[in-house]
Backbone as ProteinMPNN parsed JSONL, in Angstrom:
{"seq_chain_A": "MILHLYADHKGYEVEFVTFSGELIALVSVYPTQIRQLEKNEIAKARRIKTA", "coords_chain_A": {"N_chain_A": [[7.072, 5.324, 2.369], [7.091, 2.143, 1.138], [6.626, -0.585, 3.059], [5.976, -3.299, 3.151], [4.763, -5.839, 1.059], [1.833, -7.302, 0.321], [0.534, -10.676, -0.294], [0.595, -11.565, -3.794], [0.55, -8.766, -4.524], [-1.757, -7.579, -3.488], [-2.123, -5.712, -1.735], [-0.413, -3.066, 0.352], [1.833, -2.152, 2.999], [2.387, 0.985, 4.165], [4.677, 3.424, 5.267], [4.681, 6.604, 6.818], [6.682, 9.239, 7.522], [8.221, 12.086, 9.159], [10.606, 14.558, 8.006], [12.722, 14.408, 9.842], [12.577, 11.837, 10.573], [10.61, 10.863, 12.344], [8.007, 8.721, 13.085], [4.838, 8.992, 11.644], [2.532, 7.687, 10.575], [1.523, 4.379, 10.006], [0.178, 2.507, 7.642], [-2.208, 0.351, 6.033], [-2.831, -0.208, 2.639], [-4.598, -0.375, -0.567], [-3.746, -1.267, -3.9], [-4.876, 0.51, -5.73], [-4.912, 2.885, -4.314], [-2.501, 4.098, -4.229], [0.384, 5.449, -6.193], [3.101, 5.353, -8.419], [5.876, 7.587, -8.046], [6.609, 10.328, -10.193], [9.195, 11.651, -12.359], [9.161, 14.472, -12.737], [7.903, 15.594, -10.615], [7.322, 17.543, -7.596], [8.252, 17.384, -4.293], [6.167, 18.014, -1.433], [6.165, 19.803, 1.557], [4.598, 19.921, 4.735], [3.255, 21.157, 7.77], [2.137, 19.186, 10.52], [-0.195, 18.314, 13.05], [0.707, 16.495, 16.028], [-0.25, 13.856, 18.251]], "CA_chain_A": [[7.815, 4.25, 1.947], [6.407, 0.935, 1.166], [7.385, -1.471, 4.006], [5.497, -4.65, 3.034], [3.877, -6.219, 0.002], [0.971, -8.387, 0.684], [0.504, -11.734, -1.305], [0.112, -11.133, -5.089], [0.445, -7.402, -4.62], [-3.075, -7.135, -3.31], [-2.072, -4.465, -0.694], [0.802, -2.651, 0.758], [1.983, -1.372, 4.16], [3.038, 2.142, 3.873], [5.008, 4.148, 6.411], [4.757, 8.052, 6.632], [7.597, 9.84, 8.467], [8.669, 13.405, 9.059], [11.977, 14.614, 7.448], [13.565, 14.033, 10.883], [12.569, 10.432, 10.831], [9.57, 10.572, 13.274], [6.865, 8.013, 12.514], [3.579, 9.697, 11.68], [1.485, 6.622, 10.475], [1.791, 3.119, 9.322], [-1.261, 2.055, 7.114], [-2.288, -0.653, 4.88], [-3.576, 0.448, 1.507], [-4.966, -1.174, -1.778], [-2.862, -0.796, -4.934], [-5.506, 1.566, -6.42], [-4.772, 4.012, -3.429], [-1.095, 4.652, -4.425], [0.901, 5.455, -7.526], [4.475, 5.606, -8.586], [6.217, 8.961, -8.284], [7.095, 10.763, -11.482], [10.45, 12.477, -12.375], [8.943, 15.908, -12.763], [6.935, 16.075, -9.45], [7.876, 18.347, -6.553], [7.795, 16.908, -2.981], [5.625, 19.155, -0.742], [6.174, 19.707, 3.115], [3.567, 20.688, 5.51], [3.265, 20.842, 9.346], [1.046, 18.326, 11.056], [-0.281, 18.172, 14.556], [0.882, 15.225, 16.579], [-0.888, 13.64, 19.485]], "C_chain_A": [[7.055, 3.0, 2.116], [7.262, -0.102, 1.963], [7.148, -2.914, 3.621], [4.566, -4.732, 1.866], [3.143, -7.397, 0.436], [0.924, -9.424, -0.47], [-0.106, -11.157, -2.591], [-0.219, -9.666, -5.296], [-0.938, -6.849, -4.455], [-3.21, -6.008, -2.428], [-0.62, -4.243, -0.316], [0.709, -2.038, 2.269], [2.799, -0.162, 3.894], [3.383, 3.008, 5.132], [5.182, 5.666, 6.013], [5.552, 8.549, 7.832], [7.753, 11.338, 8.158], [10.132, 13.387, 8.361], [12.976, 14.334, 8.604], [13.47, 12.598, 11.293], [11.433, 9.946, 11.838], [8.34, 9.86, 12.591], [5.63, 8.685, 12.694], [2.396, 8.644, 11.587], [2.016, 5.494, 9.68], [0.46, 2.576, 8.841], [-1.153, 1.043, 5.954], [-3.207, 0.015, 3.856], [-3.701, -0.629, 0.238], [-4.046, -0.462, -2.912], [-3.582, 0.521, -5.729], [-5.392, 3.004, -5.52], [-3.368, 4.735, -3.484], [-0.712, 4.658, -5.872], [2.369, 5.704, -7.416], [4.75, 7.107, -8.783], [6.854, 9.109, -9.672], [8.343, 11.561, -11.332], [10.272, 13.905, -12.218], [7.997, 16.413, -11.641], [7.872, 16.694, -8.357], [7.463, 17.761, -5.219], [7.231, 18.16, -2.229], [5.688, 18.891, 0.797], [5.07, 20.437, 3.674], [3.596, 20.303, 6.979], [2.021, 20.053, 9.636], [1.022, 18.414, 12.577], [-0.209, 16.83, 15.093], [0.187, 15.144, 17.941], [-0.042, 13.884, 20.771]], "O_chain_A": [[6.419, 2.797, 3.151], [8.395, -0.431, 1.612], [8.071, -3.717, 3.756], [3.705, -3.875, 1.662], [3.722, -8.393, 0.872], [1.269, -9.04, -1.588], [-1.094, -10.424, -2.577], [-1.097, -9.313, -6.083], [-1.326, -5.867, -5.088], [-4.266, -5.382, -2.342], [0.264, -5.054, -0.592], [-0.325, -1.516, 2.686], [3.912, -0.321, 3.392], [2.507, 3.288, 5.951], [5.774, 5.953, 4.972], [5.18, 8.33, 8.985], [7.459, 11.793, 7.053], [10.739, 12.33, 8.186], [14.113, 14.012, 8.257], [14.153, 12.151, 12.215], [11.34, 8.752, 12.125], [7.751, 10.383, 11.644], [5.295, 8.983, 13.84], [1.439, 8.686, 12.361], [2.854, 5.652, 8.793], [-0.347, 2.2, 9.692], [-0.232, 0.949, 5.142], [-4.188, 0.685, 4.179], [-2.943, -1.595, 0.137], [-3.681, 0.711, -2.829], [-2.905, 1.404, -6.256], [-5.749, 4.08, -6.0], [-3.139, 5.784, -2.882], [-1.341, 3.999, -6.701], [2.837, 6.222, -6.402], [4.05, 7.808, -9.513], [7.5, 8.215, -10.219], [8.566, 12.125, -10.261], [11.125, 14.563, -11.623], [7.399, 17.486, -11.727], [9.054, 16.361, -8.265], [6.25, 17.65, -5.038], [7.778, 19.252, -2.385], [5.281, 17.819, 1.245], [4.638, 21.465, 3.154], [3.951, 19.176, 7.323], [0.973, 20.267, 9.028], [2.037, 18.562, 13.257], [-1.009, 15.994, 14.672], [0.042, 16.126, 18.669], [-0.544, 13.712, 21.882]]}, "name": "protein", "num_of_chains": 1, "seq": "MILHLYADHKGYEVEFVTFSGELIALVSVYPTQIRQLEKNEIAKARRIKTA"}
């Protein structure tokens, strides 16, 4: 989920969470590092190791 847009859309803060709502990461990214989801895409779930 995008949580914050930096000035002039030069960057975004993106939050990554599990399906249960546990925060995994909060990162800043450039617009070239993300894209809009498309209608015909399938979400993929995978297990991760947490600290």
